[in-house]
C-alpha positions as CSV (number, residue, x, y, z in Angstrom):
1,M,57.8,-3.3,167.2
2,N,55.9,-6.2,168.7
3,K,55.1,-9.4,166.7
4,K,51.6,-9.0,167.5
5,N,51.7,-5.4,165.6
6,I,53.1,-7.1,162.1
7,I,49.6,-7.6,160.6
8,A,49.1,-11.0,159.1
9,L,46.3,-11.2,156.6
10,T,44.0,-13.1,158.4
11,S,40.2,-12.9,159.2
12,A,40.8,-10.0,161.3
13,L,42.1,-8.0,158.7
14,A,39.6,-9.0,156.2
15,A,36.9,-7.3,158.4
16,L,38.8,-4.2,158.5
17,V,39.6,-4.3,154.7
18,A,35.9,-4.7,154.1
19,G,35.5,-1.1,155.2
20,C,37.8,0.2,152.5
21,G,35.8,-0.5,149.5
22,G,34.9,2.2,146.7
23,G,33.7,2.6,143.4
24,S,35.6,3.2,140.3
25,E,34.5,6.6,139.4
26,S,37.9,8.7,139.1
27,T,37.7,12.3,140.0
28,G,40.6,13.0,138.0
29,S,42.0,16.6,137.8
30,A,43.0,19.1,135.3
31,E,46.6,20.0,135.0
32,G,47.8,23.5,135.7
33,S,49.5,26.0,138.2
34,R,50.0,29.6,138.2
35,F,53.5,28.9,139.7
36,A,56.5,27.0,138.5
37,S,59.1,25.3,140.5
38,T,62.5,26.4,139.6
39,M,64.7,24.6,141.8
40,S,66.4,21.2,141.2
41,M,65.3,17.5,141.7
42,G,62.0,15.8,141.1
43,T,60.6,13.9,138.1
44,A,57.1,12.7,137.0
45,A,55.6,9.8,139.0
46,R,56.4,6.3,137.7
47,P,53.5,3.7,137.3
48,A,53.4,1.3,140.2
49,A,50.9,-1.1,141.8
50,P,49.0,1.1,144.3
51,A,49.1,-0.2,148.1
52,R,46.4,-2.1,149.6
53,W,44.5,-0.4,152.4
54,G,43.1,-1.8,155.8
55,S,41.3,0.3,158.6
56,V,43.0,1.0,161.7
57,K,40.2,-0.1,163.9
58,F,38.5,2.5,166.3
59,G,35.2,1.1,166.1
60,G,32.4,3.6,165.1
61,G,33.3,6.8,166.5
62,G,31.1,9.0,164.4
63,Y,27.3,9.8,163.9
64,V,25.1,7.9,161.7
65,P,22.0,9.8,160.9
66,G,20.2,7.0,159.2
67,V,20.3,3.5,158.2
68,V,18.2,2.3,155.1
69,Y,16.8,-1.3,154.5
70,H,15.8,-2.8,151.1
71,P,12.0,-3.7,151.9
72,T,12.1,-7.1,150.5
73,S,15.6,-8.4,150.1
74,P,17.4,-9.8,153.0
75,D,20.5,-8.0,154.4
76,V,20.4,-5.3,151.7
77,L,21.1,-2.5,154.0
78,Y,23.0,0.9,153.9
79,A,24.1,3.5,156.4
80,R,24.7,7.1,155.7
81,T,27.0,9.3,158.0
82,D,27.2,13.1,158.5
83,I,30.8,13.4,157.3
84,G,32.4,10.1,156.7
85,G,30.7,8.7,153.4
86,A,28.2,6.0,153.2
87,Y,28.5,2.0,153.8
88,R,26.7,-1.2,152.7
89,W,26.4,-3.9,155.2
90,D,28.1,-7.3,154.0
91,A,26.2,-10.2,156.0
92,A,29.0,-12.9,155.1
93,T,31.7,-10.8,157.0
94,K,29.5,-9.4,159.5
95,A,31.0,-5.8,158.4
96,W,30.3,-2.6,156.7
97,V,31.9,-2.0,153.5
98,A,32.7,1.6,152.7
99,I,31.1,2.6,149.1
100,T,32.6,6.2,148.9
101,D,35.8,5.8,149.1
102,M,36.6,6.8,145.4
103,M,35.7,10.3,146.2
104,G,38.9,12.5,146.2
105,V,40.1,15.8,147.5
106,T,37.8,17.9,145.3
107,D,34.7,15.7,146.4
108,E,35.2,16.3,150.2
109,F,32.2,18.4,150.3
110,Y,30.2,15.5,149.2
111,H,31.4,13.2,151.8
112,G,28.2,13.6,153.9
113,S,25.2,11.7,152.8
114,E,21.9,13.9,153.5
115,T,19.7,10.9,152.4
116,M,19.6,7.7,150.6
117,A,17.0,5.7,148.5
118,L,16.6,2.1,147.1
119,D,14.7,0.9,144.6
120,P,12.0,-1.5,145.8
121,N,11.9,-3.3,142.3
122,D,15.7,-3.6,141.8
123,D,17.8,-4.3,145.0
124,K,21.0,-3.3,143.3
125,R,20.1,0.4,142.5
126,V,20.9,2.9,145.1
127,Y,20.8,6.7,145.2
128,M,22.7,8.9,147.5
129,S,22.4,12.7,148.0
130,A,25.5,14.4,149.0
131,G,26.6,17.8,150.4
132,L,27.8,18.7,153.7
133,Y,26.5,22.2,154.4
134,L,23.7,24.6,153.7
135,G,24.5,28.2,152.7
136,A,28.2,27.3,151.6
137,G,27.5,28.3,147.9
138,R,27.5,24.9,146.5
139,N,24.6,22.7,145.4
140,A,24.1,19.0,146.2
141,R,24.9,16.1,144.1
142,L,22.9,12.8,143.5
143,Y,25.1,9.8,143.2
144,I,23.5,6.9,141.3
145,S,24.8,3.1,141.4
146,T,23.1,0.0,139.9
147,D,25.6,-2.4,141.7
148,R,24.9,-1.6,145.2
149,G,27.4,1.1,145.5
150,D,30.5,-0.6,143.7
151,N,30.5,2.0,141.2
152,W,28.8,5.4,141.0
153,E,27.7,8.0,138.5
154,H,26.6,11.4,139.7
155,V,24.5,14.4,138.7
156,E,24.5,18.1,140.1
157,L,21.4,18.8,141.6
158,P,19.7,22.2,141.5
159,F,19.3,22.6,145.1
160,Q,21.3,22.4,148.3
161,A,21.8,19.6,150.9
162,G,23.1,19.6,154.4
163,G,24.5,16.3,155.3
164,N,26.2,17.7,158.4
165,S,23.7,20.4,159.1
166,Q,21.4,20.7,162.1
167,G,18.4,18.3,161.3
168,R,20.5,15.8,159.3
169,A,18.7,12.8,160.8
170,V,15.2,13.7,159.3
171,G,14.3,11.5,156.9
172,E,14.5,10.0,154.4
173,R,13.9,12.7,152.3
174,L,14.6,10.9,148.9
175,M,12.2,8.3,147.9
176,V,11.6,5.8,144.8
177,D,8.1,5.2,143.5
178,P,7.7,1.6,144.0
179,N,5.1,1.4,141.1
180,Q,7.1,3.4,138.6
181,P,10.9,3.4,139.9
182,S,12.0,5.9,137.5
183,I,10.0,8.6,139.5
184,L,12.0,9.9,142.5
185,F,10.8,12.7,144.8
186,Y,13.3,14.8,146.9
187,A,12.1,16.9,150.0
188,T,14.6,19.5,150.1
189,R,15.6,21.7,152.8
190,T,15.6,25.1,151.0
191,S,13.7,24.7,147.8
192,G,10.5,22.6,148.3
193,L,9.6,19.3,146.6
194,W,11.4,18.1,143.5
195,K,10.8,15.4,141.2
196,S,12.5,13.2,138.7
197,A,11.0,11.1,136.2
198,D,14.3,9.6,134.8
199,H,16.0,7.8,137.6
200,G,17.4,10.9,139.0
201,H,19.1,12.3,136.1
202,T,17.2,15.5,135.8
203,W,14.9,17.5,138.2
204,N,12.0,19.7,138.3
205,Q,10.5,21.7,141.2
206,V,6.9,20.5,142.3
207,G,5.4,24.0,141.8
208,S,2.0,22.8,142.4
209,L,3.0,22.6,146.2
210,A,5.5,25.5,146.4
211,T,8.0,27.4,144.2
212,H,10.0,29.4,146.7
213,T,13.6,28.9,147.1
214,M,15.0,30.4,150.4
215,S,17.5,33.1,150.0
216,Q,20.9,33.4,151.6
217,A,19.4,35.7,154.2
218,E,16.4,33.6,154.9
219,I,18.7,30.4,155.2
220,E,21.1,32.5,157.8
221,A,18.2,33.8,159.6
222,V,17.5,30.2,161.0
223,L,20.9,28.4,160.3
224,W,21.9,28.4,163.9
225,K,18.9,26.2,164.9
226,G,18.7,24.2,161.6
227,V,16.8,24.7,158.3
228,V,14.8,21.4,158.0
229,G,12.6,22.3,155.0
230,M,10.5,19.7,153.3
231,E,11.0,16.5,155.6
232,Q,9.9,13.4,154.0
233,V,8.0,11.6,151.0
234,I,5.8,8.7,151.7
235,F,4.1,6.8,149.0
236,D,0.8,5.4,150.0
237,T,0.7,2.0,148.5
238,N,1.1,-1.7,148.9
239,T,2.0,-2.3,145.4
240,K,4.9,-2.0,143.4
241,G,6.1,-2.7,139.6
242,T,2.6,-1.7,138.2
243,G,4.1,0.7,135.7
244,N,1.6,3.2,137.0
245,A,2.8,6.2,138.9
246,T,1.7,6.2,142.5
247,Q,-1.2,8.7,143.0
248,T,-1.4,9.2,146.7
249,I,1.7,10.6,148.4
250,Y,2.1,12.5,151.7
251,T,5.1,14.9,152.4
252,A,5.9,17.0,155.6
253,V,7.1,20.5,155.9
254,G,9.0,22.4,158.6
255,K,8.3,25.7,159.9
256,D,11.2,27.2,158.7
257,Y,10.5,26.7,155.0
258,G,6.7,26.7,155.5
259,A,7.0,30.4,157.1
260,V,8.8,31.8,153.9
261,A,6.9,29.5,151.2
262,G,3.5,30.3,152.3
263,L,2.7,26.8,153.3
264,D,0.5,26.7,156.5
265,Y,0.5,22.9,157.3
266,S,3.2,20.7,158.7
267,M,1.6,17.8,156.5
268,Y,0.4,17.7,152.7
269,K,-1.0,15.1,150.7
270,T,-1.9,14.6,147.1
271,T,-4.2,12.0,145.4
272,D,-3.2,12.8,141.9
273,G,0.5,12.1,141.7
274,G,1.4,15.7,142.9
275,A,-0.6,17.8,140.5
276,T,-2.3,19.3,143.4
277,W,-2.0,19.2,147.2
278,N,-4.2,19.5,150.2
279,G,-3.0,20.5,153.6
280,I,-3.6,18.0,156.4
281,A,-4.6,19.5,159.8
282,T,-2.5,18.1,162.6
283,P,-3.1,18.0,166.4
284,A,-3.1,21.4,168.2
285,D,-0.5,20.3,170.4
286,V,2.2,19.9,167.9
287,A,1.7,23.2,166.2
288,G,5.1,24.5,164.8
289,F,6.6,21.1,165.6
290,Y,9.0,19.2,163.1
291,I,8.6,15.8,161.9
292,P,11.7,13.9,162.2
293,H,10.1,10.7,160.9
294,M,6.9,9.4,159.7
295,V,6.2,5.7,158.3
296,R,3.4,4.2,156.6
297,N,2.4,0.6,158.0
298,K,1.0,-2.0,155.4
299,D,-2.3,-1.5,156.6
300,G,-2.0,1.9,155.4
301,M,-1.9,3.6,159.0
302,M,0.4,6.5,159.0
303,Y,2.6,7.0,162.2
304,V,4.2,10.3,162.7
305,A,6.8,11.6,165.3
306,F,6.8,15.2,166.2
307,A,9.4,17.2,167.8
308,K,9.9,20.8,169.0
309,E,13.7,21.0,168.0
310,T,15.6,20.0,164.9
311,G,18.3,17.6,166.1
312,P,20.5,15.7,166.1
313,G,19.4,14.7,169.7
314,A,16.2,16.8,169.2
315,G,14.8,18.1,172.4
316,G,11.1,18.1,173.4
317,P,8.4,18.4,173.9
318,S,7.5,15.4,171.6
319,R,4.7,13.4,170.3
320,L,3.9,10.2,168.7
321,Y,0.6,10.0,166.8
322,K,-1.1,7.5,164.2
323,F,-3.2,8.8,161.6
324,D,-5.8,6.7,159.7
325,G,-6.2,9.4,156.8
326,S,-8.9,11.1,158.9
327,N,-8.2,10.8,162.6
328,W,-5.3,11.4,164.8
329,T,-4.6,9.0,167.8
330,L,-2.0,10.0,170.3
331,L,0.4,7.2,171.1
332,K,3.3,8.5,173.3
333,K,4.4,11.9,174.4
334,Y,7.1,13.6,176.3
335,D,6.8,17.1,178.1
336,P,9.8,18.8,180.1
337,E,7.7,19.9,182.9
338,T,6.5,16.2,183.2
339,W,9.8,14.5,183.0
340,G,12.1,17.3,184.0
341,V,14.1,16.4,181.1
342,N,13.9,17.5,177.6
343,F,13.3,14.2,175.7
344,G,12.6,14.4,172.0
345,M,11.6,11.8,169.5
346,G,13.9,10.5,166.5
347,G,13.8,7.2,165.2
348,L,10.7,5.4,164.3
349,S,9.9,2.0,162.7
350,V,6.9,-0.3,162.5
351,S,6.3,-3.9,161.4
352,G,3.2,-6.1,161.1
353,T,-0.5,-4.9,160.8
354,G,-3.5,-3.9,163.0
355,A,-3.8,-4.3,166.6
356,T,-0.6,-6.3,166.7
357,T,1.7,-3.6,165.1
358,R,5.0,-3.6,166.5
359,I,6.3,0.1,167.1
360,A,9.9,0.9,167.7
361,L,10.4,4.4,168.9
362,G,14.0,6.1,169.5
363,V,13.7,8.6,172.2
364,T,16.4,11.1,171.5
365,N,18.2,13.7,173.9
366,S,18.1,11.0,176.6
367,W,21.6,10.3,178.1
368,G,23.0,7.8,180.4
369,N,21.7,4.5,181.4
370,W,19.3,4.4,184.4
371,D,16.2,2.8,185.6
372,G,13.1,4.2,183.8
373,Q,15.1,5.7,181.1
374,P,13.3,5.9,177.7
375,V,15.7,5.1,174.8
376,I,14.0,2.5,172.8
377,Q,10.6,2.2,173.3
378,L,8.8,-0.9,171.9
379,S,5.0,-1.5,171.5
380,D,3.6,-4.9,170.3
381,D,-0.1,-3.7,170.3
382,A,0.0,-0.6,167.9
383,G,1.0,2.0,170.6
384,A,-1.5,0.9,173.3
385,T,1.4,-0.2,175.9
386,W,5.2,0.4,175.8
387,R,8.1,-1.1,177.5
388,E,11.9,0.2,177.3
389,I,14.2,-2.5,175.6
390,S,17.8,-0.7,175.7
391,A,18.2,1.2,178.7
392,M,19.5,-1.1,181.7
393,A,19.7,-4.0,179.1
394,P,23.3,-5.6,178.2
395,H,25.4,-3.9,175.8
396,S,28.5,-5.1,174.3
397,G,31.2,-3.5,172.2
398,T,33.8,-1.0,172.3
399,F,31.7,2.5,172.3
400,D,29.6,3.3,175.2
401,G,27.6,6.0,173.5
402,W,24.4,4.1,172.7
403,S,22.0,6.8,174.1
404,G,21.4,10.4,173.5
405,W,21.3,10.9,169.6
406,V,18.8,7.9,169.0
407,D,17.6,9.5,165.7
408,D,16.9,6.4,163.5
409,V,15.3,3.0,164.3
410,E,14.8,0.2,162.3
411,I,12.8,-3.0,162.3
412,D,14.5,-5.7,159.9
413,P,11.7,-5.9,157.3
414,N,12.4,-9.8,157.2
415,N,12.7,-10.5,161.0
416,R,11.1,-8.1,163.7
417,E,13.1,-9.6,166.3
418,H,16.2,-7.8,164.7
419,I,16.2,-4.2,165.5
420,L,18.8,-1.4,164.7
421,H,19.4,2.0,166.2
422,V,21.8,4.6,165.9
423,S,23.7,6.9,168.2
424,G,27.6,7.3,167.8
425,G,27.4,4.1,165.2
426,V,25.0,1.2,164.9
427,W,23.5,-0.9,167.6
428,E,21.5,-3.9,167.0
429,T,19.5,-6.6,168.9
430,W,18.4,-10.3,167.9
431,N,15.9,-10.7,170.6
432,A,13.8,-7.7,170.8
433,S,11.0,-9.6,172.4
434,A,13.0,-10.3,175.5
435,A,12.5,-8.7,178.8
436,K,16.1,-7.2,178.6
437,P,17.3,-7.6,174.9
438,S,20.9,-7.9,174.3
439,W,22.6,-5.2,172.2
440,T,25.9,-5.4,170.2
441,F,27.7,-2.3,168.8
442,V,28.0,-3.2,164.8
443,S,31.0,-1.2,163.9
444,A,33.4,-3.6,162.0
445,G,34.5,-1.7,159.1
446,M,32.5,1.6,160.0
447,E,35.3,4.1,161.0
448,E,34.1,7.6,161.3
449,T,36.6,9.8,163.1
450,A,38.1,13.2,162.5
451,T,41.8,12.9,162.8
452,M,43.8,15.9,163.6
453,A,47.2,14.2,163.7
454,L,49.0,11.1,163.6
455,M,52.4,10.0,165.0
456,A,54.6,6.8,164.7
457,P,56.8,5.7,167.4
458,P,60.5,4.8,167.0
459,P,61.1,1.1,167.0
460,G,61.0,-1.0,170.1
461,A,57.8,1.0,171.4
462,S,55.1,-0.7,173.1
463,Y,52.5,0.8,170.8
464,T,52.0,1.2,166.9
465,L,50.4,4.7,166.6
466,L,49.2,8.0,168.1
467,R,45.9,9.0,166.8
468,T,45.0,12.6,167.8
469,M,41.2,13.2,167.1
470,G,38.4,15.4,167.3
471,D,35.4,14.8,169.7
472,T,37.1,11.5,171.0
473,G,40.8,12.6,172.2
474,T,44.1,11.1,171.8
475,H,44.3,7.3,171.7
476,V,47.3,5.0,171.7
477,Q,46.9,2.2,169.2
478,T,48.7,-0.9,170.3
479,E,47.3,-3.3,167.8
480,L,45.8,-2.2,164.2
481,T,42.9,-4.5,164.2
482,K,41.8,-3.9,167.9
483,A,40.2,-0.7,169.1
484,P,42.6,1.2,171.4
485,T,41.9,1.1,175.0
486,R,44.3,3.9,176.1
487,M,43.2,7.4,175.6
488,S,43.6,10.7,177.0
489,P,41.0,11.2,180.1
490,R,37.7,12.6,179.2
491,N,37.6,14.5,182.3
492,M,40.6,16.5,181.2
493,F,39.7,17.2,177.7
494,G,36.3,18.3,176.0
495,G,37.0,15.9,173.1
496,N,38.9,17.6,170.6
497,T,42.7,17.1,170.9
498,Y,45.1,18.8,168.3
499,S,48.5,17.5,168.6
500,S,50.5,14.8,170.0
501,D,54.1,13.6,170.2
502,M,56.5,11.3,172.0
503,A,60.1,11.4,173.2
504,W,62.2,9.4,170.7
505,S,64.6,8.4,173.3
506,N,61.7,7.0,175.6
507,P,58.6,6.6,173.6
508,A,56.7,5.7,176.7
509,Y,56.6,9.4,177.2
510,I,53.8,10.9,175.4
511,A,52.5,14.5,175.4
512,T,49.3,15.8,174.0
513,I,47.2,19.1,173.8
514,G,43.5,19.9,173.4
515,N,40.5,21.6,174.5
516,P,39.6,21.4,177.9
517,A,36.4,19.8,179.3
518,W,33.7,22.2,180.4
519,N,34.6,21.8,184.0
520,N,38.4,21.8,183.7
521,T,41.0,24.3,182.6
522,T,43.7,21.3,181.3
523,G,45.0,22.3,177.8
524,G,47.5,19.4,178.0
525,A,48.5,16.4,179.7
526,Y,51.4,13.7,179.5
527,S,51.9,10.0,180.2
528,T,55.0,8.3,181.3
529,D,53.6,4.8,180.6
530,A,52.6,4.8,177.0
531,G,49.1,6.3,177.7
532,V,48.0,3.9,180.4
533,T,47.8,6.7,183.0
534,W,47.9,10.5,182.3
535,T,48.7,13.5,184.1
536,A,47.5,17.1,183.5
537,F,50.2,19.6,182.8
538,P,50.2,21.8,186.1
539,T,50.0,25.0,184.1
540,N,49.2,25.8,180.5
541,H,51.2,27.8,177.9
542,P,50.1,31.3,178.9
543,D,48.1,31.9,175.8
544,A,46.9,28.2,175.2
545,L,43.3,28.4,176.4
546,A,42.4,31.4,174.3
547,N,44.0,29.8,171.1
548,M,43.3,26.3,171.0
549,T,42.4,25.3,167.3
550,N,43.4,22.7,164.7
551,A,46.6,24.5,164.1
552,S,48.1,24.1,167.3
553,N,50.8,21.5,168.0
554,I,53.7,20.4,170.3
555,A,57.1,18.7,170.0
556,V,58.6,16.4,172.8
557,V,62.4,17.0,173.1
558,K,62.7,14.6,175.6
559,P,60.7,13.2,178.7
560,G,59.3,16.5,180.6
561,H,60.8,18.7,178.0
562,I,58.0,20.1,175.7
563,V,57.6,23.0,172.9
564,W,54.0,24.2,172.9
565,A,52.8,26.3,169.9
566,P,49.0,27.3,170.1
567,S,47.6,29.1,167.3
568,Q,48.4,32.8,166.8
569,S,51.0,32.4,169.7
570,V,54.7,32.7,170.3
571,P,55.8,29.0,171.3
572,A,56.9,28.4,174.8
573,Y,58.9,25.4,176.4
574,T,58.8,23.6,179.6
575,T,61.6,21.4,181.3
576,D,59.4,20.3,184.0
577,N,56.4,18.5,182.6
578,G,54.4,21.9,182.3
579,A,55.0,23.3,185.8
580,T,56.4,26.5,184.2
581,W,56.4,27.8,180.7
582,T,58.9,30.1,179.1
583,Y,58.5,31.8,175.9
584,T,61.0,31.2,173.0
585,N,62.5,34.2,171.3
586,L,60.4,33.4,168.1
587,P,58.5,36.5,166.8
588,A,54.9,37.0,167.4
589,L,52.5,35.9,164.3
590,N,50.4,38.5,162.5
591,R,46.9,37.1,162.4
592,L,46.6,35.9,158.8
593,G,44.0,32.8,159.0
594,D,44.2,30.1,161.5
595,R,47.9,29.6,161.9
596,S,50.7,28.8,164.4
597,Y,54.4,27.6,164.3
598,R,54.9,23.9,163.4
599,V,57.3,22.7,165.7
600,V,59.2,19.4,165.4
601,A,62.2,18.0,167.5
602,D,64.9,16.4,165.6
603,R,65.2,12.7,166.4
604,K,68.8,12.2,166.4
605,N,70.0,15.4,168.3
606,P,67.3,16.3,170.8
607,N,68.8,19.6,171.5
608,K,67.7,20.7,168.0
609,V,64.2,21.8,167.5
610,Y,62.7,23.3,164.3
611,A,60.1,25.8,164.0
612,Y,58.3,26.7,160.5
613,N,56.0,29.8,160.1
614,A,54.2,29.2,156.7
615,G,53.5,33.2,156.6
616,G,49.6,32.9,156.7
617,I,47.3,33.1,153.6
618,W,49.3,33.3,150.5
619,Y,47.9,36.2,148.8
620,A,49.0,38.5,151.9
621,Q,52.6,37.7,151.3
622,W,53.5,41.2,151.1
623,T,52.4,41.4,154.9
624,E,54.8,38.5,156.2
625,A,57.2,36.3,154.6
626,P,57.6,32.5,155.8
627,H,60.3,31.7,157.9
628,F,62.1,28.8,159.2
629,Y,64.1,28.5,162.5
630,T,66.6,26.2,164.0
631,S,67.3,25.8,167.8
632,T,70.2,24.1,169.2
633,D,69.4,24.5,172.9
634,G,66.2,22.4,173.0
635,G,63.8,25.0,171.9
636,R,64.7,28.0,174.0
637,T,66.2,30.1,171.4
638,F,65.9,30.1,167.7
639,T,67.8,31.3,164.6
640,D,66.3,32.4,161.3
641,S,67.3,30.5,158.1
642,A,68.4,33.1,155.4
643,T,67.8,31.0,152.5
644,F,64.1,29.8,153.3
645,A,61.8,32.5,152.3
646,A,63.1,32.5,148.7
647,N,62.2,28.8,148.3
648,T,58.8,28.9,149.5
649,W,55.4,30.8,149.4
650,N,52.7,31.9,151.7
651,T,50.1,29.8,153.2
652,E,47.9,28.8,156.1
653,T,49.4,26.2,158.6
654,K,46.7,23.7,157.6
655,N,48.2,23.4,154.0
656,T,51.6,22.7,155.4
657,S,53.5,19.8,157.1
658,I,57.0,19.1,158.4
659,A,58.9,15.7,159.0
660,V,62.5,14.9,160.2
661,N,64.2,12.0,159.0
662,P,64.7,10.0,162.2
663,N,68.0,8.3,160.7
664,A,69.9,11.5,160.1
665,E,70.5,14.6,162.1
666,G,69.3,17.8,160.5
667,D,67.3,16.1,157.6
668,I,64.3,17.9,157.3
669,W,61.1,17.9,154.9
670,I,58.7,20.4,154.4
671,V,55.6,20.6,152.2
672,D,54.1,24.1,152.0
673,G,51.0,23.6,150.3
674,K,52.8,24.2,146.8
675,S,55.9,22.3,146.8
676,I,58.3,20.0,148.5
677,L,61.5,21.2,150.3
678,H,64.3,19.5,151.6
679,S,67.4,20.6,153.9
680,L,70.4,18.3,154.9
681,D,71.9,20.8,157.1
682,S,69.2,21.6,159.7
683,G,67.5,24.6,157.7
684,A,70.7,26.2,156.6
685,T,70.0,25.7,153.0
686,W,67.2,24.4,151.1
687,T,66.3,22.4,147.7
688,R,62.8,22.9,146.4
689,L,61.7,19.7,144.2
690,N,60.4,20.4,141.0
691,V,57.5,17.8,141.5
692,T,54.2,19.3,143.1
693,A,52.0,21.9,141.8
694,P,48.8,23.4,142.8
695,I,45.7,23.3,140.6
696,F,43.9,26.4,140.2
697,G,40.2,26.5,138.8
698,E,37.8,29.6,138.6
699,S,39.5,31.5,141.6
700,T,42.9,33.2,141.2
701,W,42.9,33.5,145.0
702,W,43.4,30.2,145.9
703,P,43.9,26.8,144.5
704,D,41.0,24.2,144.0
705,V,43.7,21.7,145.2
706,Y,47.0,22.5,147.1
707,G,50.1,21.1,145.7
708,A,51.6,19.3,148.5
709,T,49.8,19.2,152.1
710,S,51.1,16.4,154.2
711,I,54.6,14.5,154.4
712,A,56.1,11.9,156.4
713,L,59.3,9.4,156.5
714,G,59.1,5.8,157.3
715,K,61.1,2.7,157.2
716,A,63.0,2.4,153.9
717,P,62.9,-1.1,152.1
718,A,66.1,-2.9,151.7
719,G,68.5,-1.6,148.9
720,A,67.0,1.7,149.0
721,S,69.4,4.8,148.2
722,Y,68.1,6.9,151.0
723,S,67.5,5.9,154.7
724,A,63.8,6.8,154.6
725,S,60.8,6.3,152.4
726,V,59.2,9.6,151.7
727,Y,55.4,10.0,151.3
728,V,53.5,13.1,150.3
729,V,50.0,13.9,149.8
730,G,50.0,16.3,146.9
731,V,49.6,16.8,143.1
732,V,52.0,15.4,140.6
733,N,51.7,15.9,136.8
734,G,48.2,17.4,137.4
735,V,46.8,14.0,139.4
736,W,46.4,14.4,143.1
737,G,47.0,11.4,145.6
738,V,49.7,9.9,147.9
739,Y,53.2,9.6,146.4
740,R,56.1,7.7,147.6
741,S,59.8,8.0,146.9
742,D,62.8,5.7,148.0
743,D,65.5,7.8,146.8
744,A,65.4,11.2,148.3
745,G,62.7,12.4,145.9
746,A,64.6,11.8,142.5
747,T,61.5,9.6,141.6
748,W,58.1,9.3,142.8
749,N,55.3,6.8,142.6
750,R,51.5,7.0,143.4
751,F,50.9,5.0,146.4
752,N,47.0,5.1,146.3
753,D,44.6,4.7,143.5
754,D,41.4,6.3,142.4
755,K,39.3,3.9,144.2
756,H,41.1,4.9,147.7
757,Q,40.9,8.5,148.1
758,F,38.9,8.7,151.0
759,G,37.1,11.7,150.4
760,G,40.5,13.6,150.8
761,I,43.6,12.9,152.8
762,G,44.6,14.9,155.7
763,T,47.6,13.8,158.0
764,L,50.0,11.2,157.4
765,A,52.6,9.1,159.5
766,A,54.9,6.4,158.5
767,D,56.0,3.3,160.4
768,Q,59.5,3.1,161.4
769,T,59.8,-0.8,161.7
770,V,57.6,-2.1,158.5
771,P,59.0,-0.9,155.2
772,G,56.1,0.5,152.8
773,R,53.6,0.8,155.9
774,L,52.1,4.4,155.7
775,Y,49.2,5.7,158.2
776,L,46.8,8.1,156.7
777,S,43.5,9.9,157.8
778,G,40.4,10.1,155.4
779,S,38.0,12.9,155.4
780,G,36.1,11.7,158.3
781,R,36.8,8.1,157.5
782,G,39.1,7.4,160.2
783,V,42.8,6.2,159.9
784,F,44.1,3.6,157.1
785,F,47.3,1.7,156.9
786,S,48.9,0.1,153.7
787,Y,50.0,-3.4,153.5
């Protein structure tokens, strides 16, 4: 490894580590398993100091539906993401600090925030609603912190949330009464308006407005385009801390919920604290529109955006109105027939009062960068005139997606020249009044990528890590603290790539597979210069394009020689960089869940290739037994292991992992969702370690937590009794986490801690040069490295 890749604890690392914060709430887990490992080896984990973690820099990468400023305390700012948790801004380091890394594997459903709220009277108190999807049979949670997200408690909410559902940029849905901050209102998607009078600990539906809760059938009828439901809560007051509950409150209603709950208006108002409500007639040209954002100015004027679609990136037609309590005034509109493009309205923020009110409007579903394009429209005269401040303005940063999903815009309440907007992350300008304001991508510490696979190269490679991701392709990481500049071409792949590997004899040779771009048929590509340039496979595996999913994977035997295993398919091999593909002799797979063969090449003997069939969903084990196969001719023909099935169980591919020891031929490790298995003779015989076990809860059909799901082998420390350090994601003694063994599995230490669980941990890779350096993917939280 190059010296520049041996990471020093410098200011660059400090910014990355800032993104790896977390509270102290322990998810814990109950002991128990219906299965008992019967083979030898393995002991309870010994206590050890957990690793420290830094983010492998990508730079944003995900969708931030909303940012929330404290109204009076400078620099108190939060960002919520759809799948990657939430962040707090740290002005001192100019970086985002992750505040949800305490969430563990059983909390993954709550790793997307639907809305956040701050107490105007206490800048340390923050609320965060969490729950990824509607219609998933699970209600939301409310997380409550009194120290700006360093520590959390949570309560189970009696309604659903959809942090990653359509309409996720509508907001904020949750609001704290500035006059009596023990009162919170929540505009839910499926159950109307709810109120808490005790800082969010207990909740009651505001039945004076509506009592309906959408049924599963009602949700599913409109789920494809988004269930928006109640949209926002606005307290109509300029005071705070009076001790008397605010009496005048506005809320908005989406047509999906209004239609089934008998609410005929898209806006409602109460003047008695919610005891009674009156509908507000909105302009005729926005009938049936959604209200993505509405804000109250300090002078009492309401500014309301309307859009025809739910978003994110809601299309038009769209309108911006102001409302003085009696009259509506049109300020801005976009119609497809006028523009020829379907522009919607997303983010909205105001500053100042009266005729000099500054309005920042996010125009969403507007893509590219061209003259006359609306992205951030700014008015300094309460909407009388407008100018564009983002399109064709200078942008600096590592991510080019600053237009498109501009679904939230915020003017800094303490500096109107400082404006933020979202789209693929957070962008900011400090000179909004300039003719062409300069914008910077504010991404330090914020890492929201969906990682499909990781692979660390052999010593001496010109790069540190291959990261294969959803939405953004495969990237070659040359330095951990700098965003990667080498990636699979966007014109080849549609964003999602699923597996990558390198030739161990020549790591400059890399191959990757994924979904082709809309105008392409490329399912795979290779590079001969460590990712600087790429060449599409001339042909695809015969079954690839119809069967490319997360389970698909590849193994590089040597340059030009690849084994490709699409999901539900017989693997095929090529020896000519994909010009031709030939099926192996492996048997066809029954369709038992999303599955494939896991294929991997032996690093010491490239003629050996291994293929693991996990058997499919475990409760269908009478249908197909798991198998392990060994090839000695580079993956052309395989031989079944006679002893493997007796040591394992059935499960889907996603719950399994296979790794080879690069220091010894035929030294193979597998985790099968339940146990750790080890072979020293190329799969002829197996030992199952009595270490990990699944945790079963209410369901007897599948575990709440699988026993062992990912494995990687890396550089061993000096004096270790085994030639590699073994890392496993799994459950040891009833506690889920990452575990490490330096003695071939005889003893295990937990490698992470309860503050660093990252919403669940997916795939692993271990460095072959730096002992103790592990790479892991969090749930929508990018990639981390230990140090």
